[in-house]
Every structure is written in structure tokens, then in C-alpha cells.
N, CA, C and O of each residue as an XYZ file, in Angstrom:
548
protein
N       0.845     -1.173     -0.015
C       0.000     -0.001     -0.006
C       0.871      1.205      0.010
O       1.839      1.257      0.769
N       0.570      2.165     -0.788
C       1.204      3.494     -0.875
C       0.340      4.487     -0.182
O      -0.836      4.646     -0.510
N       0.930      5.178      0.801
C       0.196      6.194      1.510
C       0.379      7.552      0.858
O       1.307      8.302      1.158
N      -0.561      7.838     -0.061
C      -0.444      9.096     -0.839
C      -0.910     10.328     -0.134
O      -0.842     11.450     -0.635
N      -1.405     10.053      1.102
C      -1.869     11.269      2.006
C      -0.602     12.055      2.388
O      -0.689     13.232      2.735
N       0.532     11.431      2.327
C       1.781     12.024      2.665
C       2.694     12.151      1.494
O       2.912     11.122      0.853
N       3.257     13.261      1.124
C       4.080     13.410      0.013
C       5.254     14.334      0.355
O       5.055     15.440      0.858
N       6.479     13.871      0.077
C       7.719     14.532      0.342
C       8.485     14.686     -0.959
O       8.711     13.715     -1.682
N       8.866     15.869     -1.234
C       9.752     16.066     -2.419
C      11.160     15.748     -2.049
O      11.620     16.126     -0.972
N      11.880     15.040     -2.940
C      13.203     14.563     -2.719
C      14.051     14.809     -3.947
O      13.673     14.415     -5.050
N      15.132     15.422     -3.783
C      16.101     15.678     -4.887
C      17.323     14.779     -4.770
O      18.070     14.849     -3.794
N      17.516     13.932     -5.777
C      18.655     13.050     -5.744
C      19.685     13.538     -6.797
O      19.343     13.788     -7.953
N      20.970     13.664     -6.346
C      22.001     14.047     -7.259
C      22.879     12.805     -7.409
O      23.363     12.189     -6.459
N      23.033     12.504     -8.686
C      23.859     11.333     -9.038
C      25.342     11.532     -8.698
O      25.929     12.551     -9.061
N      25.922     10.601     -8.033
C      27.325     10.719     -7.661
C      28.188     10.580     -8.911
O      29.287     11.131     -8.965
N      27.708      9.858     -9.907
C      28.500      9.624    -11.115
C      28.628     10.898    -11.953
O      29.740     11.351    -12.223
N      27.512     11.470    -12.359
C      27.520     12.593    -13.287
C      26.958     13.873    -12.767
O      26.958     14.868    -13.490
N      26.469     13.906    -11.527
C      25.927     15.100    -10.978
C      24.546     15.507    -11.426
O      24.117     16.621    -11.126
N      23.828     14.652    -12.134
C      22.558     14.932    -12.617
C      21.543     14.897    -11.482
O      21.507     13.951    -10.695
N      20.686     15.979    -11.407
C      19.691     16.151    -10.370
C      18.397     15.613    -10.863
O      17.946     15.930    -11.964
N      17.766     14.749     -9.998
C      16.410     14.248    -10.272
C      15.553     14.609     -9.117
O      15.971     14.498     -7.965
N      14.284     15.067     -9.417
C      13.337     15.312     -8.373
C      12.279     14.237     -8.305
O      11.684     13.896     -9.327
N      12.032     13.707     -7.155
C      11.043     12.650     -6.894
C      10.028     13.081     -5.854
O      10.378     13.752     -4.883
N       8.782     12.704     -6.048
C       7.772     12.903     -5.078
C       7.555     11.556     -4.443
O       7.105     10.605     -5.081
N       7.900     11.494     -3.121
C       7.933     10.195     -2.394
C       6.803     10.099     -1.465
O       6.313     11.111     -0.964
N       6.337      8.826     -1.197
C       5.294      8.482     -0.303
C       5.688      7.354      0.585
O       6.480      6.518      0.152
N       5.200      7.255      1.803
C       5.437      6.021      2.666
C       4.656      4.821      1.997
O       3.573      4.945      1.426
N       5.340      3.673      2.146
C       4.747      2.477      1.586
C       4.924      1.280      2.565
O       5.853      1.228      3.371
N       3.997      0.352      2.440
C       4.093     -0.839      3.300
C       4.963     -1.880      2.719
O       5.037     -2.020      1.499
N       5.622     -2.612      3.540
C       6.528     -3.671      3.094
C       5.803     -4.844      2.627
O       4.635     -5.013      2.978
N       6.425     -5.699      1.836
C       5.746     -6.897      1.311
C       6.372     -8.152      1.795
O       6.002     -9.237      1.346
N       7.360     -8.045      2.746
C       8.027     -9.247      3.243
C       7.268     -9.896      4.346
O       6.332     -9.285      4.862
N       7.599    -11.086      4.747
C       6.861    -11.916      5.691
C       6.396    -11.195      6.978
O       5.245    -10.763      7.058
N       7.251    -11.069      7.943
C       6.900    -10.512      9.236
C       6.495     -9.060      9.197
O       5.725     -8.621     10.052
N       6.983     -8.296      8.236
C       6.690     -6.942      8.173
C       5.712     -6.527      7.037
O       5.586     -5.366      6.648
N       5.030     -7.604      6.545
C       4.039     -7.337      5.487
C       2.943     -6.434      5.901
O       2.298     -6.631      6.930
N       2.727     -5.416      5.077
C       1.654     -4.484      5.413
C       2.005     -3.375      6.451
O       1.139     -2.635      6.918
N       3.258     -3.303      6.769
C       3.736     -2.342      7.800
C       4.676     -1.349      7.184
O       5.317     -1.622      6.169
N       4.758     -0.170      7.815
C       5.634      0.916      7.345
C       6.973      0.763      8.073
O       7.007      0.344      9.229
N       8.048      1.094      7.411
C       9.369      1.017      8.027
C       9.816      2.385      8.582
O       9.864      3.396      7.882
N      10.140      2.345      9.890
C      10.683      3.581     10.523
C      12.224      3.360     10.678
O      12.692      2.279     11.037
N      12.961      4.431     10.391
C      14.399      4.373     10.521
C      14.874      5.454     11.461
O      14.361      6.573     11.467
N      15.889      5.088     12.272
C      16.429      6.050     13.245
C      17.891      5.863     13.431
O      18.368      4.729     13.481
N      18.621      6.937     13.535
C      20.061      6.887     13.862
C      20.241      6.785     15.331
O      19.667      7.575     16.080
N      21.046      5.804     15.790
C      21.255      5.582     17.184
C      22.747      5.856     17.553
O      23.660      5.227     17.018
N      22.946      6.795     18.465
C      24.293      7.138     18.859
C      24.611      6.501     20.215
O      23.929      6.821     21.188
N      25.563      5.657     20.327
C      25.895      5.003     21.607
C      27.299      5.445     21.961
O      28.197      5.368     21.122
N      27.513      5.914     23.197
C      28.823      6.406     23.674
C      29.871      5.264     23.478
O      29.634      4.105     23.820
N      31.009      5.652     22.922
C      32.106      4.709     22.693
C      31.835      3.602     21.645
O      32.568      2.616     21.571
N      30.805      3.781     20.867
C      30.422      2.786     19.817
C      30.196      3.556     18.563
O      30.000      4.771     18.570
N      30.227      2.790     17.434
C      29.914      3.392     16.126
C      28.434      3.677     16.049
O      27.625      2.878     16.521
N      28.052      4.837     15.443
C      26.636      5.179     15.251
C      26.069      4.157     14.285
O      26.734      3.764     13.327
N      24.836      3.726     14.535
C      24.155      2.737     13.723
C      22.756      3.209     13.335
O      22.214      4.126     13.951
N      22.183      2.593     12.332
C      20.797      2.906     11.961
C      19.947      1.657     12.482
O      20.293      0.492     12.287
N      18.881      2.012     13.117
C      17.949      0.983     13.557
C      16.645      1.176     12.886
O      16.220      2.317     12.703
N      15.978      0.117     12.503
C      14.638      0.187     11.891
C      13.667     -0.703     12.540
O      14.018     -1.720     13.139
N      12.396     -0.307     12.417
C      11.296     -1.113     12.960
C      10.146     -0.912     12.056
O      10.150     -0.028     11.199
N       9.116     -1.763     12.252
C       7.970     -1.699     11.358
C       6.685     -1.446     12.167
O       6.518     -2.055     13.224
N       5.798     -0.596     11.725
C       4.578     -0.259     12.390
C       3.389     -0.305     11.427
O       3.544     -0.145     10.216
N       2.186     -0.530     12.002
C       1.008     -0.523     11.182
C       0.557      0.960     10.914
O       1.108      1.913     11.467
N      -0.497      1.088     10.014
C      -0.977      2.452      9.785
C      -1.417      3.125     11.017
O      -1.069      4.285     11.236
N      -2.195      2.437     11.871
C      -2.656      3.103     13.142
C      -1.564      3.475     14.030
O      -1.581      4.546     14.636
N      -0.534      2.561     14.140
C       0.595      2.867     14.960
C       1.364      4.111     14.440
O       1.791      4.962     15.220
N       1.524      4.186     13.109
C       2.181      5.358     12.510
C       1.398      6.590     12.840
O       2.013      7.605     13.169
N       0.052      6.584     12.779
C      -0.795      7.700     13.112
C      -0.581      8.099     14.555
O      -0.404      9.282     14.845
N      -0.591      7.150     15.458
C      -0.392      7.406     16.919
C       1.003      8.007     17.116
O       1.112      9.018     17.809
N       2.020      7.474     16.575
C       3.358      8.057     16.761
C       3.478      9.449     16.259
O       4.102     10.280     16.919
N       2.910      9.753     15.118
C       2.880     11.057     14.597
C       2.134     12.008     15.504
O       2.660     13.069     15.840
N       0.927     11.663     15.910
C       0.031     12.501     16.796
C       0.695     12.790     18.071
O       0.543     13.896     18.590
N       1.458     11.834     18.645
C       2.131     12.063     19.956
C       3.493     12.677     19.832
O       4.173     12.891     20.836
N       3.907     12.966     18.627
C       5.201     13.667     18.401
C       6.404     12.741     18.587
O       7.539     13.216     18.628
N       6.187     11.477     18.697
C       7.299     10.497     18.852
C       8.286     10.476     17.729
O       9.494     10.395     17.953
N       7.771     10.550     16.483
C       8.606     10.579     15.330
C       9.582     11.709     15.339
O      10.766     11.528     15.058
N       9.096     12.863     15.658
C       9.978     14.058     15.744
C      10.904     14.004     16.971
O      12.099     14.285     16.882
N      10.341     13.651     18.066
C      11.214     13.654     19.351
C      12.363     12.725     19.246
O      13.435     13.046     19.758
N      12.224     11.590     18.615
C      13.313     10.619     18.643
C      13.963     10.524     17.229
O      14.763      9.621     16.981
N      13.628     11.422     16.341
C      14.325     11.516     15.044
C      14.039     10.417     14.083
O      14.920     10.024     13.318
N      12.830      9.901     14.091
C      12.505      8.808     13.109
C      12.208      9.381     11.743
O      11.672     10.483     11.618
N      12.560      8.625     10.723
C      12.308      8.877      9.340
C      11.437      7.655      8.913
O      11.429      6.602      9.551
N      10.724      7.870      7.813
C       9.863      6.767      7.227
C      10.379      6.439      5.869
O      10.652      7.335      5.070
N      10.523      5.139      5.581
C      11.026      4.744      4.238
C      10.041      5.133      3.204
O       8.849      4.905      3.408
N      10.441      5.705      2.101
C       9.524      6.247      1.099
C       9.911      5.694     -0.280
O      11.014      5.197     -0.512
N       8.899      5.820     -1.198
C       9.110      5.396     -2.615
C       8.270      6.290     -3.466
O       7.287      6.862     -2.993
N       8.653      6.429     -4.773
C       7.880      7.181     -5.740
C       6.590      6.510     -6.081
O       6.495      5.284     -6.017
N       5.573      7.291     -6.449
C       4.248      6.726     -6.859
C       4.381      5.922     -8.185
O       3.879      4.807     -8.327
N       5.090      6.564     -9.138
C       5.252      5.984    -10.405
C       6.762      5.931    -10.741
O       7.553      6.766    -10.303
N       7.114      4.911    -11.537
C       8.497      4.768    -11.872
C       9.268      4.092    -10.755
O       8.705      3.582     -9.786
N      10.594      4.110    -10.934
C      11.435      3.461     -9.972
C      12.437      4.458     -9.421
O      12.709      5.471    -10.066
N      12.973      4.207     -8.287
C      13.982      4.957     -7.687
C      15.301      4.284     -8.027
O      15.391      3.063     -7.901
N      16.346      5.020     -8.457
C      17.541      4.348     -8.988
C      18.482      3.714     -7.981
O      19.427      3.025     -8.363
N      18.234      3.938     -6.708
C      19.114      3.327     -5.728
C      18.193      2.912     -4.531
O      16.967      2.885     -4.636
N      18.872      2.590     -3.388
C      18.094      2.246     -2.184
C      17.069      3.326     -1.844
O      17.396      4.513     -1.866
N      15.884      2.947     -1.543
C      14.807      3.868     -1.224
C      15.119      4.648      0.046
O      15.424      4.075      1.092
N      15.033      6.029     -0.077
C      15.371      6.871      1.079
C      14.338      6.877      2.203
O      13.166      6.556      2.005
N      14.805      7.244      3.363
C      13.933      7.424      4.537
C      13.871      8.892      4.752
O      14.915      9.544      4.782
N      12.642      9.485      4.912
C      12.451     10.936      5.057
C      11.648     11.213      6.308
O      10.868     10.375      6.760
N      11.841     12.370      6.851
C      11.049     12.790      7.980
C       9.689     13.372      7.502
O       9.605     14.045      6.475
N       8.654     13.085      8.279
C       7.327     13.565      7.943
C       7.045     14.843      8.670
O       6.880     14.835      9.890
N       6.980     16.000      7.922
C       6.671     17.253      8.442
C       5.181     17.491      8.347
O       4.556     16.923      7.452
N       4.586     18.263      9.176
C       3.112     18.597      9.030
C       2.731     19.111      7.637
O       1.629     18.858      7.150
N       3.658     19.834      7.006
C       3.382     20.345      5.594
C       3.296     19.227      4.564
O       2.774     19.407      3.464
N       3.834     18.045      4.957
C       3.884     16.917      4.030
C       2.586     16.150      3.970
O       2.397     15.333      3.069
N       1.654     16.399      4.937
C       0.414     15.708      5.087
C      -0.771     16.491      4.396
O      -1.009     17.659      4.706
N      -1.464     15.845      3.501
C      -2.582     16.459      2.824
C      -3.647     16.742      3.803
O      -4.156     15.823      4.444
N      -4.035     18.062      3.959
C      -5.071     18.451      4.912
C      -6.395     17.744      4.539
O      -6.730     17.625      3.360
N      -7.139     17.279      5.564
C      -8.424     16.537      5.351
C      -8.326     15.151      4.800
O      -9.336     14.516      4.497
N      -7.030     14.645      4.659
C      -6.892     13.221      4.105
C      -7.218     12.299      5.268
O      -7.401     12.716      6.412
N      -7.283     10.975      4.897
C      -7.599      9.943      5.914
C      -6.515      9.949      7.013
O      -6.832      9.780      8.190
N      -5.282     10.135      6.643
C      -4.178     10.213      7.647
C      -4.367     11.334      8.575
O      -4.312     11.153      9.791
N      -4.599     12.550      8.021
C      -4.759     13.774      8.836
C      -5.971     13.592      9.762
O      -5.904     13.956     10.936
N      -7.075     13.033      9.251
C      -8.195     12.843     10.183
C      -7.979     11.818     11.242
O      -8.472     11.961     12.361
N      -7.257     10.795     10.920
C      -6.820      9.746     11.885
C      -5.979     10.327     13.027
O      -6.128      9.959     14.193
N      -5.088     11.253     12.641
C      -4.173     11.873     13.544
C      -4.964     12.776     14.516
O      -4.631     12.835     15.700
N      -5.977     13.460     14.043
C      -6.803     14.320     14.827
C      -7.637     13.560     15.886
O      -8.013     14.133     16.909
N      -7.909     12.323     15.640
C      -8.784     11.487     16.464
C      -7.977     10.797     17.635
O      -8.563     10.267     18.578
N      -6.654     10.830     17.529
C      -5.807     10.119     18.550
C      -5.921     10.810     19.880
O      -5.845     12.034     19.986
N      -6.105      9.991     20.893
C      -6.041     10.466     22.235
C      -4.605     10.388     22.746
O      -4.090      9.330     23.107
N      -3.992     11.568     22.755
C      -2.486     11.532     23.049
C      -2.157     11.209     24.416
O      -0.994     10.915     24.695
N      -3.145     11.235     25.379
C      -2.860     10.858     26.742
C      -2.981      9.395     26.994
O      -2.539      8.934     28.046
N      -3.551      8.630     26.099
C      -3.699      7.119     26.214
C      -2.284      6.517     26.047
O      -1.501      6.920     25.187
N      -2.011      5.540     26.911
C      -0.753      4.843     26.794
C      -0.693      3.967     25.562
O      -1.683      3.386     25.116
N       0.574      3.897     25.011
C       0.791      3.054     23.786
C       0.544      1.618     24.063
O       0.694      1.177     25.202
N       0.161      0.846     23.041
C      -0.017     -0.590     23.225
C       1.266     -1.313     23.388
O       2.332     -0.782     23.075
N       1.192     -2.504     23.868
C       2.388     -3.290     24.113
C       3.086     -3.610     22.720
O       4.314     -3.660     22.645
N       2.327     -3.808     21.701
C       2.863     -4.089     20.401
C       3.667     -2.870     19.864
O       4.724     -3.018     19.252
N       3.149     -1.739     20.108
C       3.830     -0.480     19.718
C       5.100     -0.262     20.480
O       6.132      0.068     19.896
N       5.036     -0.455     21.878
C       6.232     -0.275     22.672
C       7.295     -1.255     22.251
O       8.471     -0.893     22.194
N       6.929     -2.471     21.958
C       7.914     -3.498     21.502
C       8.514     -3.055     20.176
O       9.725     -3.191     20.007
N       7.785     -2.561     19.274
C       8.293     -2.155     17.996
C       9.310     -1.010     18.189
O      10.323     -0.953     17.492
N       9.025     -0.083     19.159
C       9.912      1.033     19.339
C      11.179      0.551     20.056
O      12.243      1.151     19.898
N      11.077     -0.496     20.820
C      12.302     -0.997     21.521
C      13.308     -1.503     20.554
O      14.507     -1.444     20.824
N      12.862     -2.006     19.419
C      13.743     -2.482     18.382
C      14.616     -1.359     17.799
O      15.714     -1.592     17.292
N      14.091     -0.157     17.890
C      14.827      1.068     17.501
C      15.427      1.799     18.645
O      15.775      2.973     18.520
N      15.561      1.136     19.765
C      16.211      1.697     20.972
C      15.435      2.886     21.504
O      16.015      3.880     21.942
N      14.120      2.774     21.459
C      13.240      3.930     22.036
C      12.299      3.319     23.035
O      11.645      2.314     22.757
N      12.229      3.921     24.191
C      11.279      3.433     25.233
C      10.374      4.517     25.582
O      10.808      5.584     26.018
N       9.020      4.271     25.394
C       8.057      5.305     25.807
C       7.104      4.745     26.854
O       6.220      5.458     27.329
């Protein structure tokens, strides 16, 4: 599933010849076994005395909505793996941050975000997913 309610413009510059390409990217759900139908979140994790690493985890649509509504994506520096609606992306699909301006006003995602009770505790499944990215809420 491609979540077209969210659109982020991305400019890719070829390392080979410097050609600039502009893409309109959207979050998409994975098609692999355990993460089938889920969105990939990516986060840089800095650990003292160790090499910085990227951690990723997968969340459902409703979990993505909840994380966005509660500000968790921004607070912990999460990006969402994106792909173009049409055509192909020439290298590994980038992960981009979702800014409020990237969300189409009145879309199903926007309406779902508005309905979230931000004071309600996150589910165990969501907390477990975030632990895979070294985040505890």
C-alpha cells in the first residue's frame, strides 16, 4: 500500500555525473513476511564509545498515526522509508522525515491523527516495535 496522503519532495544528485532528479515520495508498506503491510521507520542511534548505527522497525498504519500524533517521530528523530508513486527509484529507497506540511489536509491520515487520544498509553505491540529502534516510551 502506498500512503499518498503524505508526499515529500526529494532531490537526488547522481554521484556519477551530478545529474539532479526530483522525486515525489510517499510512505509504503513492506511486502516481506513478518513486516508485510507495515511501514518501516528508521532512526540513527548514537551510543557512547560505539559506532553510530541505523535501527529500523515496522509499524501498522494506526501505529504510525499514533506516533505522529504524539510527536514521537519528531522527538526521537524517526524517518519513514519512502518510494515514488510511479516509476522506480535508482538506488536504495530513502527514509524521510514527515513534516506537518507533507500531510494532505483533510486526508484519511490527517483525520486519523486528529482522532488520537495523546494521553492514552501506547499498546504493548507499539512499545515492543519502538524498543527494536532503541526507544522506550
